[in-house]
N, C-alpha and C positions, 0 to 999 in steps of 0.2 A: 277136681277144681284145678284151674291153671295156677301156676306158681305165683305170679304177681298180678294184683288186682287193684284197680282204681275205683273208688266210690266217690261220686260227686252229685251235687244237686242240679236238677234240670229247670228249676223255677227261680224264684227270688230268695232262695234260702229257706230255712226252717222246714225242710221236707221230711225230716226224720232220719237224717244221716247217722246221728249218734247211735241210735239203737241198732241200725244195720251194721255199722262198723263194729259195735260191741258184739253182735251176734257172730260175725265172721272172724274177728281178730284172734279168737282163741285157736284158730286153725293156722295162724301165720306166725312166722318168727319175728317179723319186724313190722311196725306200724309208723307211718311218717305223715307229718303235716308239711305242706309245701308252699302255702300262701296265706295271706290274711294276717290277722292278729287276734287280740282278745275281744274283737267285735264279733267273733264267732261264738256260738253257744250250742254245744251238743249235749242234749239231755238223755241220760241213760237211767233206766229203772230196773233194779235187780232186787228180787225178794222184797218188793214193796218199798225199797229205799231208793230215793232219787239222787243222782249225782249229775251236776252240770259242769262240763269242762269247756274252757274258753281258749286255752292254748295247748295244753298237753294232749297228745294223741289218746284216743279212747282206749287203745290197747293197754294202757297203763293198769287197767283194772284186771288184767290177766297176767299172772306171775311169769308166764313163759315168754312174753312178748318184749322185745327191745323196742324202744320208742325214740323217735328222732324228730326234732323241730328243725326243718330245713332252712336254707339260706333265703328262700323267698318269703319267709315270715318276718313281719316287723314285731319287735319284742318290747313289751312293757315289763321291766324287771320287777316292779312291785307286784304286778298281777301274777307273774310267774311264781314269785316267791310265796305269795298267798296261796296259790293253787297247790303248790308242792306241799306246803305245811298242812293244808286241809286234808289232802290225801294221805299224808303220813299219819295224821291223827286218826284216820280210818284203818290204819294198819297196812297201807300200801307201801311196798318196798321200791325204792328208786336205785338201789345199789347196782352199779355196773350194767344198767339196762336203760338208762335215760340219758339222752344226749341232745345238745343244742349246738347248731352251727355257729362257728366263729364269725361267719359272714352275715348273720342276722343284723339288720339295721335296728337301732334302739329308738324307742319312743321316749322323748324327753318331756318334762313338764311344759316346756314352751310349745311343743307340738300340740298338746292338749289345749293350751290357751288359744293358740291360733285357730284350731279347729272349732272351738266353741264360739269365739267372737265372729268368725267368718260365717258360721251357720246362722247366727242371729241376724246378720245383714242380708243373707240370701240363702234360705234353707233348701237343702236337697235331701234332708232326712238323715244326716250323719249321726252316728252314735256318740260323737263328741269325745272320742277316746284317742284322738291324735293319729289315727291310722293314715288318713290322706296326706297330711303334712309330712309324716315320716317317710312315706313313699316318694313324695316330692323331693325330699333331700337325698334320698337314695339315687333317684334319676339325675338329680343335680350334682351328684358326686360330692356332697357335703356331709353325708351321714356318719354318725358314730356307730361303729360295729361292736358286736358282743366281744369279739377278740381283742378290742382295744383296751378292755379292762386289765389285760396282762401287762400294760405299759403305762404306769401312772402319769409320767410326764407327757407322753403322747396323748393320752386321754384328756388331760387338763387342757393342753393346747388346742385340741380339736373342739372341745366343749366351749372354750373361750371364743373361738372363731364362730362357731355355729350359733351360740346364744346371742352374740353381738349382732349377727345377721338377723336372727329372729326378733331382737329388740327393735330393729329398724322397722320391721313390719308392724309389730305390736304398738309402738309409740307413734311413728309417723303416719302409718296408713290406718290403723284401727283405733288410735287415740286411747290406748289403755296403758297400764303400768308395765315397766320393763322388769326383767328378771336379772338377778345377779349370777354371773357365771360360776362363782365359787359355790353358791347354794345349789346350783344344778349339778355341779361336779360331785358334791357331797351326797346328793340324792342318788346319783348313779353309782358312785364308788362304794357305797355302803353295802352293795350287793356283790362285791368282788368274790365272795364265797361261791356264788352261783357259777361264776367263771371257772373257779378252781375245781368245782365238782363236776361240771357238765359240759364245758366247752370242748368242741372237737372240730377237726377239718372234716366237714360233713361229706364232701365229695369223695375223699379217701375212704371214709367209713362206708359209703354206699358201694364203692368199688369192692371193698372186702365182703360186704353182704352178698353181692351178686356173684363174686368169685367163689364164695362158699356155698352158692346155690340155696341161700336162704329164701324162703317165701316172704314176699313183701306186700303189705297192704298200704296203698296211698289214700290218705284221708283228706278229701276236699272240704273246704269251708265256703259258706255263703251259697251261691247258686249261679247257674249259667247266665241268667238274665241280669245278673249284677256284674258281669265281666266288664272290665274297663274298655275292651275293644268290641265285644259282641253283645253287650247288654243294652238296656234302655238309657243310653247316654243322654244327658249327664247324670241321670239318677242311678248311679252305679257305685260300686266300690272301687278301690284304687289298685287292684291286682287282677291277674288273669285267673279266674275261677274255673276256667275250662280245662280240658285235658292237656293242652299245651303247657299249662302252668306247672305240670309235674317236671318236665324237662328243665325249665329255667329255675324252678324253685328247689330242685334237688341236685341238679348237675348230672342228670343221666339222660340217655337217648330214649326215644319213644319205643324202640324195639324191645325194651325191657318191661313193657306193659302188655300183659297177655289178655286181660279181661277188663272191660269197662262197664261198671254197673251205674246206670243213671237213675236217680231217685226222684219220683214225683208224688205229690199227694193225689188223692182221688178227686181233689178240687184244687183251687189255687189260693194262695195268700201272699200278701206283701206288707212289709213294714215301712212306714215313712212315705216320703213324697214319690211322685212319678206316675206315669201312665199305667193303667190297669183296665184293659178293655172289657173284661168279663166281671168286673167288680159288682157285687150285689149290695143293694141298699134296702132290701125288704126283709120279711120274716125269715126267708131262707138263709140270707147272709147272717142274720142274728143267731139262728139255730146252729149253723155250722161253726160260728165263732164260739158259742157256748159249749156245744158238744165236743168240739175239737180242742177246747182250752187254748184258744189262739192268742196267747200273750208271749212276747219275746223272752227267750231264756237269758239273753244278754241285757236288754233294755227294760223289760217288763211292759213295753208298749203293746197296746192292743193291735192285732194284725188286721188288715183289711182282707175281706174274704170274697171269693167269687167262684164261678163255675170253672171247670177245667178248660184250658185253652189248648186245644190239640194242634193248632197251627204253630204256636210258639213251641210246644213240646216236640213236634216233629223236627223243627229246625234245630232244637237243642240236641236231639238224638244224632242228627247229622253232624253238627259242629263238634261233638265229642267222640264220634265213632263208637257210640254206645253199642255194646254187645248184648246187654241184658237190662230190661226195665225192672225197677222195683216200685210198686205202687203201695203207698202208705195211707193209713187212716181210712181204709175202706169202711170200717165200722161207724165212722162219723156220719155216713150217708144213710144209715139203716132206717131212719124214721121219715125220710123224704118221700112224698108220693110221686113226684116227678123229678128227674135229674137232667139238666141240660149240659151239653158239651159244645164248645165252639169249634166249628169245622171250617169256617172261612170268615173273611171280613168284607164289609161293604161300607164305604165312606166312613171308615174308622169305627164302625159298629159291628158287633159280633153277629154271625149267622149261626144259629143253634140247631143241633139235633136233640130231640127230646126222648128220654128213656123212661119207662115205668120204674118206679122205685121198688125195692124188694120187701120193704116194710116188715122185716124180721131181723133178728140179731145175727150179725156175723162175728161179734166179738169173741176172740179166743179160738176161732176155727183154725185148724192146722192142716186140713186136707182140702185141696181145691174142689174135689168132687162133692164136698159137703156144703159148698156155698149155694145160696139160692140161684135159680136159673137166671133171674134178672141181673144179679151181680156178675155172673159169668158172662152174660151177654155184654154188659158194660165193659168189663175187662177185655174181652176179645175184640170189641170195637176199637178200643185204645191200641191194642196190639196191631190190628190190621191197618189202622190209620198211620201209625208211626213206623210200621214195618219192623217192629222189634218185640220180641217175646217178653212178657212179664214173668220172670223166673222166681221173683220174690214178691209176696203180697203180705203186708202187715195188717193184722186185725186187732191191734191193741198195743199199748205202750210197753208191755213186758217182753223180755227176751223170747219166751215160749209162745207168744201170740203171733206166730208167723207161719205162712204157707211157703214151702219151697217146691218148685216144679222142675 
């Protein structure tokens, strides 16, 4: 395996990145998050016990891994604190192996208020967790940073200024109640111990990791089709979910990424609003949703389900310079008599190629040769269309239900 590997989603998120990161992270010295916030949700199942991580890199479940939240992440301190405590209660150690960038922009209660009231007026399917407004303040050079907790006066002054700015939006534009800057300050400053325990200069830390030739796993959140620049705008998230986000979100150059694993389901799902050309509204869509347990790990919302869109997938492979495909949830397709894949568009409608289903269980298969011939034909068509080999195939939610090629 190459030293440094990026894992990212090639669809609208929820592709199963958490399991794959968990599978691979035990072989790496460092696991990093580089974008997004606690709108991400990575579900990992180990020995029948399910763990959902929203902020902390999945490598935290392995004692040997150092874990870093990079500067490209927007940080909700209450969510981070809750996640740390839940993991500590499970016996997970954070001592000298968990770090948070001093340059992370913080999510304030006012960001959440703006996010919710704005989405009521014009919904784009936001999670309502303040992610978008926090990124707006980062770009607008108004953000409160994690490192600001080290200077009480500076923090108070910056919060006074930012909350007063937010109040003008909340009161004048959205006709809702204002926030008191002192209350917001207390809500932030009560988490100073997080700053004391975990705050670092993340770029210097990354330099040391690379200088010491530590192997690094970069953990993407959401998916390519939600990228602020390359996704289905405006129905996107507020960060770069594509490979370029690693460099900006961690402060390292692209030459330090040796391998890029792009993850796709054997079908397609989407949460919230926005275009979805292969969406299903029939019994096939219902079956996939039920068999695939398609409910969001972060929001609990039912996911929209559809056939695999190979046109979008091929573009995502190109956008991210993907070296290896990972196909997840192959077992969800086991009971379908026919399976369609979109190979082109005509007047905004999908053009499908139809495959015979395999009508036998693939759950838990770990050797490619043991897959039904129809399943192998399906996988190999995906590989040929995208010009990228599927080196990992997931046949169930647990760590050991995986084919490596």
